[in-house]
MARBA-3410 file (N, C-alpha, C, O; in Angstrom, 1 decimal):
201
170.8,60.1,60.9,170.4,60.0,62.3,170.5,58.5,62.7,170.2,57.6,61.9 ~ 171.0,58.3,63.9,171.3,57.0,64.3,170.0,56.3,64.7,169.0,56.9,64.9 ~ 170.1,54.9,64.8,168.9,54.2,65.2,168.6,54.5,66.6,167.4,54.4,67.0 ~ 169.6,54.9,67.4,169.3,55.2,68.8,168.4,56.4,69.0,167.5,56.4,69.8 ~ 168.7,57.4,68.1,167.9,58.7,68.1,166.5,58.4,67.6,165.5,59.0,68.2
166.4,57.6,66.6,165.1,57.3,66.0,164.2,56.6,67.1,163.0,56.9,67.2 ~ 164.7,55.7,67.8,163.9,55.0,68.8,163.5,55.8,70.0,162.5,55.6,70.6 ~ 164.3,56.9,70.3,164.0,57.7,71.4,162.8,58.7,71.1,162.2,59.2,72.0 ~ 162.6,59.0,69.8,161.6,59.9,69.4,160.2,59.2,69.3,159.2,59.9,69.2 ~ 160.2,58.0,69.2,158.9,57.2,69.1,158.5,56.8,70.5,159.2,56.2,71.2
157.2,57.2,70.9,156.8,56.9,72.2,156.7,55.4,72.4,156.3,54.6,71.5 ~ 157.0,54.9,73.6,156.9,53.5,73.8,155.4,53.2,74.0,154.6,54.1,74.1 ~ 155.1,51.9,74.0,153.7,51.4,74.0,153.0,51.8,75.3,151.7,51.9,75.3 ~ 153.7,52.1,76.4,153.1,52.4,77.7,152.8,53.8,78.0,152.2,54.2,78.9 ~ 153.3,54.7,77.1,153.2,56.2,77.3,151.9,56.7,76.7,151.6,56.3,75.6
151.2,57.7,77.3,150.0,58.3,76.7,150.4,59.2,75.6,151.5,59.9,75.6 ~ 149.6,59.3,74.6,149.9,60.2,73.4,148.8,61.3,73.3,147.6,61.0,73.4 ~ 149.3,62.5,73.2,148.3,63.7,73.2,147.7,63.7,71.8,148.4,63.7,70.8 ~ 146.4,63.8,71.7,145.7,63.9,70.4,144.7,65.0,70.5,144.3,65.4,71.6 ~ 144.3,65.6,69.4,143.3,66.6,69.3,141.9,66.0,69.3,141.7,65.0,68.7
141.0,66.7,70.1,139.6,66.3,70.1,138.7,67.5,70.3,139.2,68.5,70.9 ~ 137.5,67.5,69.8,136.6,68.6,69.9,136.1,68.7,71.3,136.0,67.7,72.0 ~ 135.9,70.0,71.8,135.3,70.2,73.1,133.9,69.6,73.2,133.2,69.6,72.2 ~ 133.6,69.0,74.3,132.2,68.4,74.4,131.2,69.5,74.2,131.3,70.7,74.6 ~ 130.1,69.1,73.5,129.0,70.1,73.2,128.4,70.7,74.4,128.0,71.9,74.4
128.3,70.0,75.5,127.6,70.5,76.7,128.4,71.6,77.3,127.8,72.5,78.0 ~ 129.7,71.6,77.2,130.5,72.7,77.7,130.3,74.0,76.9,130.1,75.1,77.5 ~ 130.2,73.9,75.6,129.9,75.0,74.8,128.5,75.6,75.0,128.4,76.8,75.2 ~ 127.5,74.7,75.1,126.2,75.2,75.4,126.1,75.8,76.8,125.5,76.9,76.9 ~ 126.7,75.2,77.8,126.6,75.8,79.1,127.3,77.2,79.2,126.8,78.1,79.8
128.4,77.3,78.5,129.1,78.6,78.5,128.3,79.7,77.8,128.2,80.8,78.3 ~ 127.6,79.3,76.7,126.8,80.3,76.0,125.6,80.7,76.9,125.2,81.9,76.9 ~ 125.0,79.7,77.6,123.8,80.0,78.4,124.2,80.9,79.6,123.5,81.9,79.9 ~ 125.4,80.7,80.2,125.9,81.5,81.3,126.2,82.9,80.8,125.9,83.9,81.5 ~ 126.7,83.1,79.6,127.0,84.4,79.1,125.7,85.1,78.8,125.6,86.3,79.0
124.7,84.4,78.3,123.4,85.0,78.0,122.7,85.5,79.3,122.2,86.6,79.4 ~ 122.8,84.6,80.4,122.2,85.0,81.7,122.9,86.2,82.3,122.3,87.1,82.8 ~ 124.3,86.2,82.2,125.1,87.3,82.7,124.7,88.6,82.0,124.6,89.6,82.6 ~ 124.5,88.5,80.6,124.1,89.7,79.9,122.8,90.3,80.4,122.6,91.5,80.5 ~ 121.8,89.4,80.6,120.5,89.9,81.1,120.7,90.5,82.5,120.1,91.5,82.8
121.5,89.9,83.4,121.7,90.4,84.7,122.3,91.8,84.7,121.7,92.7,85.3 ~ 123.3,92.0,83.9,123.9,93.3,83.8,123.0,94.4,83.2,123.0,95.5,83.5 ~ 122.2,93.9,82.2,121.2,94.8,81.6,120.2,95.3,82.6,119.8,96.5,82.5 ~ 119.8,94.4,83.5,118.7,94.8,84.4,119.2,95.5,85.7,118.5,96.3,86.3 ~ 120.5,95.2,86.0,121.0,95.8,87.2,122.1,96.9,87.0,122.7,97.3,88.0
122.3,97.3,85.8,123.2,98.4,85.5,122.8,99.0,84.3,121.8,98.6,83.6 ~ 123.4,100.1,83.9,123.1,100.8,82.7,124.0,100.5,81.6,124.0,101.3,80.6 ~ 124.7,99.4,81.6,125.7,99.1,80.6,125.1,99.0,79.2,125.7,99.5,78.2 ~ 123.9,98.4,79.1,123.4,98.2,77.8,122.1,99.0,77.5,121.4,98.8,76.6 ~ 121.9,100.0,78.4,120.7,100.8,78.3,121.1,102.1,77.7,121.9,102.9,78.3
120.7,102.5,76.4,121.1,103.7,75.8,120.6,105.0,76.5,121.1,106.1,76.2 ~ 119.7,104.8,77.4,119.2,106.0,78.2,120.0,106.3,79.4,119.8,107.4,80.0 ~ 120.9,105.4,79.8,121.7,105.6,81.0,123.2,105.8,80.7,123.8,105.0,79.9 ~ 123.8,106.8,81.3,125.2,107.1,81.1,125.8,107.3,82.5,125.1,107.7,83.4 ~ 127.1,107.1,82.5,127.8,107.4,83.8,127.6,108.8,84.2,127.5,109.7,83.4
127.5,109.1,85.6,127.8,108.2,86.7,126.6,107.4,87.1,126.7,106.7,88.2 ~ 125.5,107.4,86.4,124.3,106.7,86.9,124.4,105.2,86.5,125.0,104.8,85.5 ~ 123.9,104.3,87.4,124.1,102.9,87.3,122.9,102.2,86.7,123.0,101.0,86.3 ~ 121.7,102.8,86.8,120.5,102.1,86.3,119.5,103.1,85.9,119.6,104.3,86.3 ~ 118.5,102.7,85.3,117.4,103.6,84.9,116.7,104.1,86.1,116.2,105.2,86.2
116.5,103.2,87.2,115.9,103.6,88.4,116.7,104.7,89.1,116.1,105.6,89.7 ~ 118.0,104.5,89.1,118.9,105.5,89.7,118.8,106.9,89.0,118.7,107.9,89.6 ~ 118.7,106.8,87.7,118.6,108.0,86.9,117.2,108.7,87.1,117.2,109.9,87.1 ~ 116.2,107.9,87.3,114.8,108.4,87.5,114.8,109.3,88.7,114.0,110.3,88.7 ~ 115.5,109.0,89.7,115.5,109.8,90.9,116.0,111.2,90.7,115.8,112.1,91.6
116.8,111.5,89.6,117.3,112.8,89.4,116.5,113.6,88.4,116.9,114.7,88.0 ~ 115.4,113.0,87.9,114.6,113.7,86.9,113.8,114.8,87.5,113.4,114.6,88.7 ~ 113.6,115.9,86.8,112.7,116.9,87.4,111.3,116.4,87.6,110.8,115.6,86.8 ~ 110.7,116.8,88.7,109.4,116.3,89.0,108.4,117.5,89.1,108.8,118.6,89.3 ~ 107.1,117.1,89.0,106.1,118.2,89.1,104.9,117.6,89.8,104.7,116.4,89.9
104.0,118.5,90.2,102.7,118.1,90.8,102.9,117.4,92.1,103.7,117.7,92.9 ~ 102.1,116.3,92.2,102.1,115.5,93.5,103.4,114.8,93.7,103.9,114.7,94.9 ~ 104.1,114.4,92.7,105.4,113.7,92.8,106.4,114.7,93.4,107.2,114.3,94.2 ~ 106.4,115.9,92.9,107.3,116.9,93.4,107.1,117.3,94.9,108.0,117.4,95.7 ~ 105.8,117.3,95.3,105.4,117.6,96.7,105.9,116.5,97.6,106.4,116.7,98.7
105.7,115.2,97.1,106.1,114.1,97.9,107.6,114.1,98.1,108.2,113.8,99.2 ~ 108.4,114.4,97.0,109.8,114.4,97.1,110.3,115.5,98.0,111.2,115.3,98.8 ~ 109.7,116.7,98.0,110.0,117.8,98.9,109.7,117.4,100.3,110.4,117.7,101.3 ~ 108.5,116.7,100.5,108.1,116.3,101.8,109.1,115.3,102.4,109.4,115.4,103.6 ~ 109.5,114.3,101.6,110.4,113.3,102.1,111.8,114.0,102.5,112.3,113.7,103.6
112.3,114.9,101.7,113.5,115.6,102.0,113.4,116.4,103.2,114.4,116.3,104.1 ~ 112.4,117.1,103.4,112.2,117.9,104.6,112.0,117.0,105.8,112.5,117.3,106.9 ~ 111.2,116.0,105.7,111.0,115.1,106.8,112.3,114.5,107.3,112.6,114.5,108.5 ~ 113.2,114.0,106.3,114.4,113.4,106.7,115.4,114.4,107.4,116.2,114.0,108.3 ~ 115.3,115.7,107.0,116.1,116.7,107.6,115.6,117.2,109.0,116.4,117.5,109.8
114.3,117.2,109.2,113.7,117.8,110.4,113.1,116.8,111.3,113.4,116.9,112.5 ~ 112.4,115.9,110.8,111.6,114.9,111.6,112.3,113.5,111.8,112.2,112.9,112.8 ~ 113.0,113.1,110.7,113.6,111.8,110.7,114.6,111.5,111.8,114.9,110.4,112.1 ~ 115.2,112.6,112.3,116.2,112.4,113.3,115.7,111.7,114.5,116.3,110.9,115.1 ~ 114.4,112.0,114.9,113.8,111.4,116.0,112.9,110.3,115.6,112.9,109.2,116.3
112.1,110.5,114.6,111.1,109.5,114.2,111.6,108.4,113.3,110.9,107.4,113.1 ~ 112.8,108.6,112.9,113.5,107.6,112.0,113.1,107.7,110.6,112.0,108.1,110.2 ~ 114.0,107.4,109.7,113.8,107.5,108.2,112.7,106.5,107.8,112.1,106.6,106.7 ~ 112.5,105.4,108.6,111.5,104.4,108.3,110.2,104.7,109.0,109.2,103.9,108.9 ~ 110.1,105.8,109.8,108.8,106.2,110.4,108.5,105.3,111.6,107.4,105.3,112.1
109.4,104.5,112.1,109.1,103.6,113.2,109.4,104.2,114.6,109.2,103.5,115.6 ~ 109.9,105.4,114.6,110.2,106.0,115.9,111.4,105.5,116.5,112.1,104.6,116.0 ~ 111.7,105.9,117.8,112.8,105.5,118.6,112.3,105.2,120.0,111.7,106.1,120.6 ~ 112.6,104.1,120.5,112.1,103.7,121.9,112.6,104.8,122.9,113.7,105.1,123.0 ~ 111.6,105.3,123.7,111.9,106.3,124.7,112.2,107.7,124.2,112.4,108.6,125.0
112.1,107.8,122.9,112.4,109.2,122.3,111.3,109.7,121.5,110.8,110.8,121.8 ~ 110.8,109.0,120.5,109.7,109.5,119.7,108.9,108.3,119.2,109.4,107.2,118.9 ~ 107.6,108.5,119.2,106.6,107.4,118.7,106.7,107.2,117.3,107.2,108.0,116.5 ~ 106.2,106.0,116.8,106.2,105.7,115.4,105.1,106.6,114.7,104.1,106.9,115.2 ~ 105.4,106.9,113.4,104.5,107.5,112.5,103.8,106.5,111.6,102.7,106.7,111.1
104.5,105.4,111.3,104.0,104.4,110.5,102.9,103.7,111.2,103.1,103.1,112.3 ~ 101.7,103.7,110.7,100.5,103.1,111.3,99.9,103.8,112.5,99.0,103.3,113.1 ~ 100.4,105.0,112.8,99.9,105.8,113.9,98.5,106.3,113.6,98.2,106.8,112.5 ~ 97.6,106.2,114.6,96.2,106.7,114.4,96.2,108.2,114.2,95.2,108.7,113.6 ~ 97.1,108.9,114.8,97.2,110.3,114.6,97.5,110.7,113.2,97.1,111.8,112.7
98.3,109.9,112.5,98.8,110.3,111.2,97.7,109.9,110.1,97.5,110.7,109.2 ~ 97.1,108.7,110.3,96.2,108.3,109.3,94.7,108.6,109.5,93.8,108.1,108.9 ~ 94.5,109.5,110.5,93.1,109.9,110.8,92.5,110.6,109.5,93.2,111.0,108.6 ~ 91.2,110.5,109.5,90.5,111.1,108.3,90.8,112.6,108.1,91.1,113.0,107.0 ~ 90.9,113.3,109.2,91.3,114.7,109.1,92.7,114.9,109.5,93.3,114.0,110.2
93.3,116.1,109.2,94.7,116.3,109.6,94.8,117.5,110.5,95.9,118.0,110.8 ~ 93.7,118.0,111.1,93.8,119.2,111.9,94.6,118.9,113.2,95.5,119.7,113.5 ~ 94.3,117.9,113.9,95.1,117.5,115.1,96.6,117.3,114.7,97.5,117.7,115.4 ~ 96.8,116.5,113.7,98.1,116.2,113.3,98.9,117.4,113.0,100.1,117.6,113.4 ~ 98.3,118.4,112.3,99.1,119.6,111.9,99.4,120.5,113.1,100.4,121.2,113.1
98.6,120.4,114.1,98.8,121.2,115.3,100.1,120.7,116.1,100.7,121.5,116.8 ~ 100.4,119.5,116.0,101.6,118.9,116.7,102.9,119.6,116.3,103.6,120.1,117.1 ~ 103.2,119.6,115.0,104.5,120.3,114.6,104.4,121.8,114.7,105.4,122.5,114.8 ~ 103.2,122.3,114.6,103.0,123.8,114.7,103.2,124.3,116.1,103.7,125.4,116.3 ~ 102.7,123.5,117.1,102.6,124.0,118.4,103.6,123.2,119.4,103.9,123.7,120.4
104.0,122.1,119.0,104.8,121.2,119.9,103.8,120.3,120.6,102.6,120.5,120.5 ~ 104.4,119.4,121.5,103.6,118.5,122.2,104.2,118.2,123.6,105.4,118.1,123.6 ~ 103.4,118.2,124.6,103.9,117.9,126.0,103.0,117.0,126.7,101.8,117.0,126.5 ~ 103.6,116.2,127.5,102.8,115.3,128.4,102.6,113.9,127.7,103.3,113.5,126.8 ~ 101.7,113.2,128.3,101.4,111.8,127.9,100.5,111.7,126.7,99.5,112.5,126.6
100.8,110.8,125.8,99.9,110.6,124.7,100.1,109.1,124.3,101.1,108.5,124.4 ~ 99.0,108.5,123.8,99.0,107.1,123.4,99.1,107.1,121.9,98.3,107.7,121.1 ~ 100.0,106.3,121.4,100.3,106.1,120.0,100.4,104.6,119.7,101.2,104.0,120.2 ~ 99.5,104.1,118.8,99.6,102.7,118.4,99.5,101.8,119.6,100.2,100.8,119.7 ~ 98.7,102.2,120.6,98.4,101.4,121.7,99.5,101.4,122.8,99.4,100.7,123.8
100.4,102.3,122.6,101.5,102.5,123.6,101.6,103.9,124.2,101.4,104.8,123.4 ~ 101.8,104.0,125.5,101.9,105.3,126.1,103.3,105.9,125.9,104.3,105.3,126.0 ~ 103.3,107.2,125.6,104.5,108.0,125.4,104.4,109.2,126.3,103.4,109.9,126.4 ~ 105.6,109.6,126.8,105.7,110.8,127.6,106.5,111.7,126.7,107.7,111.6,126.5 ~ 105.8,112.8,126.2,106.4,113.6,125.1,106.8,115.0,125.6,106.2,115.6,126.4
107.9,115.5,125.0,108.3,116.9,125.1,108.9,117.3,123.7,110.1,117.3,123.6 ~ 107.9,117.5,122.8,108.4,117.8,121.4,108.3,119.3,121.1,107.2,119.9,121.4 ~ 109.3,119.8,120.6,109.3,121.3,120.2,108.4,121.5,119.0,108.1,120.5,118.3 ~ 108.1,122.7,118.7,107.3,123.0,117.5,108.2,123.0,116.3,108.6,124.1,115.8 ~ 108.5,121.8,115.8,109.5,121.7,114.8,109.0,122.2,113.4,109.9,122.5,112.6
107.7,122.3,113.3,107.2,122.8,112.0,106.8,124.2,112.0,106.4,124.7,110.9 ~ 107.0,124.9,113.1,106.5,126.3,113.2,107.3,127.2,112.2,106.7,128.2,111.7 ~ 108.5,126.9,112.0,109.4,127.8,111.1,109.3,127.4,109.7,109.8,128.1,108.8 ~ 108.6,126.3,109.4,108.6,125.8,108.0,107.5,126.6,107.2,106.5,127.0,107.8 ~ 107.8,126.9,105.9,106.7,127.5,105.1,105.5,126.6,105.0,105.6,125.4,105.2
104.4,127.1,104.8,103.1,126.4,104.7,103.2,125.2,103.7,102.8,124.1,104.0 ~ 103.8,125.5,102.5,103.9,124.4,101.5,104.8,123.3,102.0,104.5,122.1,101.7 ~ 105.9,123.6,102.6,106.8,122.6,103.1,106.2,121.7,104.2,106.4,120.5,104.1 ~ 105.5,122.3,105.1,104.9,121.5,106.2,103.8,120.7,105.6,103.6,119.5,106.0 ~ 103.0,121.2,104.7,102.0,120.4,104.0,102.6,119.2,103.3,102.1,118.1,103.3
103.8,119.5,102.6,104.4,118.4,101.9,104.9,117.3,102.9,104.8,116.1,102.6 ~ 105.4,117.7,104.1,105.9,116.7,105.1,104.7,115.9,105.6,104.7,114.7,105.6 ~ 103.6,116.6,105.9,102.4,115.8,106.4,101.8,114.9,105.3,101.4,113.8,105.6 ~ 101.8,115.4,104.1,101.4,114.5,103.0,102.3,113.3,102.8,101.8,112.2,102.6 ~ 103.6,113.5,103.0,104.5,112.4,102.9,104.3,111.4,104.0,104.2,110.2,103.7
104.2,111.8,105.2,104.1,110.8,106.3,102.7,110.2,106.3,102.5,109.1,106.8 ~ 101.7,110.8,105.7,100.4,110.2,105.6,100.3,109.2,104.4,99.3,108.5,104.2 ~ 101.3,109.1,103.6,101.3,108.2,102.5,102.5,107.3,102.4,102.6,106.4,101.6 ~ 103.5,107.4,103.4,104.7,106.6,103.4,104.5,105.4,104.4,103.6,105.4,105.2 ~ 105.3,104.4,104.2,105.4,103.3,105.2,104.1,102.5,105.3,103.8,102.0,106.4
103.3,102.5,104.3,102.0,101.8,104.3,100.9,102.6,104.8,99.7,102.2,104.7 ~ 101.1,103.9,105.2,100.0,104.8,105.6,99.2,105.2,104.3,99.8,105.3,103.2 ~ 98.0,105.3,104.5,97.1,105.7,103.4,96.1,106.7,103.9,95.1,106.4,104.4 ~ 96.4,108.0,103.6,95.5,109.1,104.1,95.6,110.2,103.0,96.6,110.2,102.2 ~ 94.7,111.1,103.1,94.6,112.2,102.1,95.8,113.1,102.2,96.5,113.2,103.2
96.0,113.9,101.1,97.1,114.8,101.0,96.7,116.1,101.8,95.6,116.4,102.1 ~ 97.7,116.9,102.1,97.6,118.2,102.8,98.1,119.3,101.9,99.2,119.1,101.3 ~ 97.4,120.3,101.7,97.8,121.4,100.9,98.3,122.6,101.7,98.1,122.7,102.9 ~ 99.1,123.4,101.1,99.7,124.6,101.7,98.6,125.5,102.3,98.8,126.1,103.3 ~ 97.5,125.6,101.5,96.4,126.5,102.0,95.8,126.0,103.3,95.3,126.7,104.1
95.8,124.6,103.4,95.2,124.0,104.6,96.1,124.4,105.8,95.5,124.8,106.9 ~ 97.4,124.4,105.7,98.3,124.7,106.8,98.1,126.2,107.1,98.1,126.6,108.2 ~ 98.0,127.0,106.0,97.8,128.5,106.2,96.6,128.8,107.0,96.6,129.6,107.9 ~ 95.5,128.1,106.7,94.3,128.3,107.5,94.4,127.8,108.9,93.9,128.5,109.8 ~ 95.0,126.7,109.1,95.2,126.2,110.5,96.1,127.2,111.3,95.8,127.5,112.5
97.1,127.6,110.7,98.1,128.5,111.3,97.4,129.9,111.7,97.6,130.4,112.8 ~ 96.6,130.4,110.8,95.9,131.6,111.1,94.9,131.5,112.2,94.6,132.4,112.9 ~ 94.3,130.3,112.4,93.3,130.1,113.4,93.9,129.8,114.8,93.2,129.8,115.8 ~ 95.2,129.7,114.9,95.9,129.4,116.1,96.1,130.7,116.9,96.3,130.6,118.2 ~ 96.0,131.8,116.3,96.3,133.0,117.0,97.8,133.1,117.4,98.6,132.7,116.6
98.1,133.7,118.5,99.5,133.9,118.8,100.0,133.0,119.9,101.0,133.2,120.5 ~ 99.2,131.9,120.2,99.5,131.0,121.2,100.8,130.2,121.0,101.1,129.9,119.8 ~ 101.5,130.0,122.0,102.8,129.3,121.9,102.9,128.1,122.9,103.9,127.4,123.0 ~ 101.8,127.8,123.6,101.8,126.7,124.5,101.7,125.4,123.8,100.9,125.2,122.9 ~ 102.6,124.4,124.1,102.5,123.1,123.5,101.2,122.4,123.7,100.5,122.6,124.7
100.8,121.6,122.7,99.6,120.9,122.8,99.7,119.7,123.8,100.8,119.2,124.0 ~ 98.6,119.3,124.3,98.6,118.1,125.2,97.6,117.1,124.5,96.8,117.5,123.6 ~ 97.5,115.9,125.0,96.6,115.0,124.5,95.1,115.5,124.6,94.3,115.3,123.7 ~ 94.8,116.0,125.8,93.4,116.5,126.0,93.1,117.7,125.1,92.0,117.8,124.6 ~ 94.1,118.5,124.9,93.8,119.7,124.0,93.6,119.2,122.5,92.7,119.7,121.8
94.4,118.2,122.1,94.2,117.7,120.8,92.8,117.0,120.6,92.1,117.2,119.6 ~ 92.4,116.3,121.6,91.2,115.5,121.5,90.0,116.5,121.6,88.9,116.1,121.1 ~ 90.2,117.7,122.2,89.1,118.6,122.3,88.8,119.4,121.0,87.8,120.1,120.8 ~ 89.7,119.3,120.0,89.5,120.0,118.7,89.0,119.0,117.7,89.2,117.8,117.8 ~ 88.4,119.5,116.6,88.0,118.6,115.5,89.1,117.9,114.9,90.3,118.4,114.8
88.9,116.7,114.4,89.9,115.9,113.7,90.4,116.6,112.5,91.3,116.1,111.8
END
């Protein structure tokens, strides 16, 4: 090899030379910490590391919603489903009602009253005329949306709205609705505010 070739392979004094060096420890530690935090996040927000959860479910909470229910939990689930299909169209899935259309059920004095006799008559008979709800006047023309529902389903709906959205009131049983329905006779006239107030709570 000529002297010219030898000199060209040796870097001159002004050129940088690549050398091997260990990665800084802080980069390794930071990477491990981020991987650990990411693992915790996915474990809590997905079913990836949970042996109880399999596709297509994404979390234990999601899976819980599909488990068979019984007792009060089953009644509330049925009440919510029926409410969303029959009542939620006007009163909203959040129970806040719709301006000019339907009053709120969340925090309504009619819903959280000690008794549910007046409340049950509204879906069974319908409602017409002016009524005050949560301090606001409403002009109502509500059909008897609950008249065709079985007693247990209407009871489940009333139980749901009396316990949802921060409401705290007692449950309603199917036998309660049956008793109220049998005491109504064959009347089909919608209820008014005065008619409701004239009956026991």
